[in-house]
N, C-alpha and C positions, 0 to 999 in steps of 0.2 A: 604517948603521941596515937591516935585513932588509927588504925588501918585501913584501907580504902580497899575491902575485900572485892568489888566489883574491878578495879583493877587488875588484881592479882588473879583474878578467874579470868579475864579477857586476856591479860599477858600468858598465862599458862595455857588457856588455848589456843593463843596462837602460835605459840612454839611446841604445841605439842606435848606438855609436861602433864598429862593425866594423873599420875600417881601424887605428885606434888600439888596438885589443887584440890585432890580427894581428902590429902593428908595434912597438909600445911596446917590449916587450923587445930587439929587434935595435937599435932606435932609441938606447934605453937606455946599450947598449955602444958604440955609435958615439961616443955624447956623453961617455963617460966616456976612451975613448981619445983625443978631440981637444979634451978640455977644455973643453966647452960649459958655459955655466951654465945656470941652471932657465929663463931665459925663452928662451933657443936651442931648448934640448930642446923645451919646450911649443910652441914656434912651428913646430917643424920635423913635431911631432906633429899639429897643426892643421892644417897645409898637406896633409899626405898626407890626412888624412879630407875636407877640401874638395875635393881634385881628384879623389879616389875617388868621391866624391858626384856631381861635376857629370859625371863618366865615367857613371855609372849614370844619371844624370838624362839626357843624351843621347842613349843607347843606348834607353832607354823611351821618349823622344820621337819619333826616329826610327823605331821600330818601330809606335808606334800610329799615326805620320803616313800609314803605308799607301803607301810612294813603289813605285811599280813598280821602279824602280831609283834610284840613286844618282847624281845628277848635280852639277857644281859649276860654278860661274861661269867658273872657271880652263879649263875642259875646253871651253868654246865657241869653236867657229871664226870668228872675225868676219870671214875673209877671203872665205868661201863664200857669205855673203849680205849683201842691200842692206837700210839701213834700222834697222841696230841701231848704235846708236851707244856706244861703250864707255864713254865719259865717262858717259853717262847711265845705262848699267848699273852701273857701279862708285858713283855716286851712290846709286842704287835700292838696292845692296848694303849699305849703311851701315842700312840697315832702319828707315830714319825715316818711309818710308811706312805702316810697322806703327804705330809711335807715333801718327801724324796719322790713321790708320785711313781711309788711301787705297788704291784699286785699283789693280790693273795686267791690262791688257787685251793679248793677244798675237794679231795678226791675219795669215794667211798660211796658204797652201797645205799640204799635207801634207809632211813633211819637211825643213820650214827651221828647225826648232828650238825652235819654240813650247813644246813639252812640256818640251825640256832646258832651256830660262830658267825655266819656271816652277817646275819640281820644284828647281832650283838656287837660288832665293829660298827657297823653302818650307825648303831643306835649311840655307840658311843661318840661317833663322830658328829653326830647330830647335837647332841650333849654340848659339844665344844664348838660348835654352829658353824659346821661344816653344811655344804648341800649336798645331801645325800638322796639318792634315788633306788628304790629296789623294783626289778618286774623279774618277771619267769622269761625265759628264751623264747618260747612260745609267744608272748605278749610283746615281745621285743621285735621279733621278726615280722610280725602282723601290723605292727606301728609302721615298721619301715615298708611294708609292701603297701599300707595304706596311703602314707605319703608319696609313693612313687607316683601310685595310681593318680593322687591330687596335685602332681605337679607342685610339690613341697618338699623334695627330697633334700634340698640344701637347707632347709629350715631345720628338718628333724635331724639331721646331723650336727646341727648347730647347737640343737638345743640338748641333745644326746651326750654333746661334750662338756656341757656346761657343771654338770655335778662334779663336786671335787671326789665322790666316791659312788660309782655305780655299781649295783649289786647285780650279778645276772645269775639267777638260779636256775638248776635242771638241764644242764646243755649235757647233751646225750640221750635223753628221754624221746625223741624222735630223729629221724634224719632230714635234713635240709635239701632243698634242689640247689644247683646250682646256683641260680638268682640268689636263693636264703643265703647260701653259702658267702656270695658276694657282697650282699648286706652286711652280714657280721662282720668280715673283713674290712668295710668301711667303717662301720662303728667301731670296731679295736683300732685301727689305724688313726682315726680323728681324735682319739685319747690317747695315744703313745705318746708316754713320756710327758704329756701334760698335765693327768690326773690320773687316779687309782682305781682300778678296777678289779672286784671280788666276783670271783666264779666259783661255782658249784657244779661237779659232774659226777655220774654213777661210772664214768669210764676213764680207764687208763689213757694216756698220751698217744701212745700208738696204737689206740682203737678210736681216735678222733677223725680220719680219714671218712670211714662210714658216716659221721655224722654229717660232714659237708661234701654231701653230694658224691663221695669216691673221690673227689680231687685232690691229689697229695700235694700238688703245687701251692695251690691257696689254703690248705690245712698249714703245711709247712710255713707259709707266711703268717697266718692267723697266729700259730703257737711260737712262733718267733719272736713277734711283737709282746704277745701275753707274757712270755717266760722269761723275757729280758728284764732284769730287775725286779723279782716274783718271790713270792715266799709259797712252796708249795705244800701243803700238809695234808698227808695221806691216812686219811682215819680207818683204821682195820676194825670190826667189831660187827655185830648184831645189831637189828633192828631194834632201837629202842623200844618202838611204838607197838613191837609185836613181844614184847620183853614178858609181860604175863601170858601170853598164849605160850609161849615157848616154854616157861616155868610150868604150866599143865601138862605140857607134853602135848600140844594139839599140832603145834607145827615143827618140822626137823629144820632146826636154825642153822645147820650148817651152809643151806643152799644161799643164806644171807651174809657169808664170810666173804671178805674184799682178800683174797689172797696176792698181795701184790707189798713189797716192803716199803718200809715207812721212810719218807723223803720230808725232811723239813729245813732244808738247805737252802740258801739263797741260787736262783737258777738265771742262768746267762743265757742258755741255748739248748734246742734241742733237734731231734731229726726225727721226722716219720718212715717208717720202714714200710 
């Protein structure tokens, strides 16, 4: 029986089966050569279509995530830092924290791998087709202020609550005004127990009040929501970026040590002193 290729192409185009449209002829020749039955032929075409769609989806989600670079868990150097438990990282890499809407907070001085791990978990989530967004705290607050000025604040909050995983990098590198702190509170509140947030900070929690305009009430409210159902990983060590300079004796590495006891337990609540 002669195939009506025009009809096949038209139907594939209508159903958006682009891979089948491109590959069905070559696969049919292979099927004839290897004496496949109809089910084998159909299965092979559907697998090709599925795999191609998954690849396109991952590419799109990775692009939309806005990662500054692609980092993976496998690339992380456990030997260079203290406080990072490889078993805990592997457990979190199962992405159960995303399913449970739990948060992850990485604490530590600059250069110890906080952002690397944050991106690695985000990228792992993208590969499992979760929607992820990466942003610095500076960019996030700037976007919030602009949305407020443009009278589209509700739309901004709705948009920021959409990603299954939101990564907020570099908390603590600048102090916020009370209005900025309120923006951050609104962002955390709209995501609370609905989705996962990964945060990185160079400051321990008792110092967070200075970040949020010195307002201890707002700070406590923020921390209460962030730390409820959360995993806190306190990374101690020296800056990986400055490793070579340290080894050459140019930099006194002691100033980069983060002298706080490591904590990797699930946190239920905290108190700002």
